[in-house]
N, C-alpha and C positions, 0 to 999 in steps of 0.2 A: 429544783434550781430556780432562782429568781433572775430577773434582769439586773445584773450587777450594778451597772452605772446608773440606770434610771431609778432603781430602788433606793440608791444612796441619795439621789436628788430628791426623791419623794420625802425622805425623812426630814429634809430641811424646808419643805414647802410650808410657808407661814399660813396661819389661819386667817380667815376673812378675805378681803378683796385687795390685799396688798399688790401694788403694781409690780410686774416683772420688767416690762419694757415701756418706756415713755418716749415718744418721738417729738422732735421740735415742732411738728405740725399740731401737736396736742393729742394725738392718738395714744391710747393707753391699753395695755394688755396685761391682765392680771395673771397670777399663777394658775388660777382656775382655767383661764383661757388657754394657757400653755398646754395643760393636760388635754383639754377638749379639742383644741385645734390640731395638736400633734396626733391625737387619736383619729380625727377625721382624715388627716393626711395618710395615716397608716392604712386605713380602709380604702383610700384612693389608690395607694400604691399596689394593693392586692389586685386591683383591677388590671394592672399592667403585668401581672404574673410574677412580681418580684418575690423571691423566697429568702428565708434566713440564710445568711452566708453570701448572698449575692452582693456585688458591688454596684453602687449607684453613683455615677459621675455627675457633679453639680457645678455648673458655671452660670451663676445668676448674680444680678446686682444686689448690693447690700440692702436688706430690709428685714423687718420682723418675720415675714413669711419664710425667709431662708433659715432663720433660727428654728422655727417650728418644724421645718423639713428635716433639719439635722436631728432634732429630738425624735421625730417620727422614725428616722432610720435607726437610731439607737434602740428605740422600743421594739422595732420590728426585727432586730437582729441582723440588720442590713449594714454593710460596710460603706460608710460615707466617704466619698472621694471629692473634696473641694478643689476646684480649679480656678486659677487666677483669671479674672475677667479680661486681662490684657494679653493673654496667650495668643500667639499667632496660629495660622492654619496648620503649619507644620508641627508646632508644639501640641496642638489639640489632637492631631492624628496620632502622635507618639503616645500621649497619655491615655487616650481611649483604647488604642491598640494594646498597650501594656497592661492596663487595669482590667480589661475585658469586661466592662459592665454590660448587663443586658438592658439597662435603661440609662439614658443620658438626659438630664434635665438642664435646660438652658433658658436664658432670658429670651423673650419673643424675637428681638431683633437679631439674635444670633442663629435662629433656627435654620435660615436659608443656607448658611455656610456649614453648620454642624450636621445637618440631616444627611448629606452624602457620606460623611465620615462615619456616622453611626451605622448607616446601612452597610457600608463596606465591612464593618467589624461586627455585623449581625446584632446590632443594638437598636432598640426602639428609642424614639426621641419624644420628649414632651417639653412644654414650656411653662415657666412660672415667672410672672412679672411682679414688680414691687407693689403694684396696685392690687395684688391678690387676684390677678387674672391668669388665663392660660388653662389648659385642660386638667392639670393636676389640681389646681385650686378649685376649678369649677366642679370637678368630680367630688372633691372633698366637701363642698357645700351640701351635696346631696347625701353624704355619708353620715353615719351616726358617730358621735364623739367617743362612744365606748369602744375600747380595744384591749384585748388581753395581751399584755406584754410578752414577747417571746423570751423564753428562758435563755439567759446568756451568763456564762461564768466569767471569773476574773481574767482568765487567759484568752477569752474569745475576742476576735478582732472587731473593733468598733469603727476605726477609720484608717484610711490609707492617705497619707499626706506626702506629696512629692517634694523632694529637696530642691533647692534653688538651682542646682546644676552649675555652681560656680567653677568647680574644678573637674567637671566631667558631666556625663549624661545624668539627668535627674533620676533619682531612685525613689521608689515608693517606700516610705517609712511606715511600718505596720504598728499601729497604736491600739492596744487592747483596752477593754473596759477597765481593767485594773490600772493601766497606765494613766488614763484620763482622770479616773476617780482619785487616785492617790496624789497626782500632781495638783489637782484643784483643791483638795482638802489641805494639803501642805501649804499651798500659797495662801489660802484663806486664813490659816493659823498664823503664818509669818507676817502677813500684811495686816493682821488683826482686823480682818474684814468681817463685819457683823451685819445682822439683819436690818439695822437702821442706817447703814451706809448706802451711798449712791455712787455708782460707777459712771463716769462720762466715757462712753464707748465711741471712739473715733477711728479705730483701726479697721482695716478690711477683714472680712470674715473668711477669706480663703487662706489666711495666715494663721500660724499656730497660736500666736498670742491673742489675736482678735477673736478667733473662734473657740479655742480650747481654754486658754488661760483666763481671759476676761469673762467670757460667757459662763464657763463652768464654775469659776470662782463665785460669780454672782449667784448662780443656782445653788451651790453648796452652802452659801451664807444665807440664802433666803432673802436676798436684798434686791435692789432695783438698779436698772441702768437706763441712762438717757442715751438713746440710740441715734447717733448722728449718721447721716448717709455717707460721709467721708470726713477725713481730717481737714480742719480749717485752721 
């Protein structure tokens, strides 16, 4: 068995040094960097004892490193749980308690408020900043980029995305490798998105459209995206 979602992404990775992410500051990350950096992060996650099937809650600011972390979780067979950066303390406790992740990754400035919640729910905490700082990133720098993707089938869980809770308590929507792959491939086809196109990415990445639609469509097309820190 292969890693269903990432294997489909691999088939669309362009040859050469085509950029995957370009930031307004001029930083550029190629598809080769995507594979290498996500592999390093995978080896970093192993140091925290994260296993296939585990859930990892992530509440970090928007930046390229967050995308590489998402891809690392996919490759490791870990369920990615993105959390809105504006969630309150009560909301954080609910999501961490409900998802039961053994590891919570947050931005450095949130560590002081999230650490007690993580401890209460028997989760370890680590930080990752937009400047590629924090223990996850620092450990990744010491790790090798080579990583053997964990086998995952079409029906294996890839992400847990909580609903907005407009008409009741937020619920975790279970998204499989097949869900995310078919959605991205269909959108790339209907939007006629090709390898020469460029996506202007302005949405938050804790949101379904910003993380799964925009990012996965770019990956499935082998195209590039200009990665804005927020909508302007």
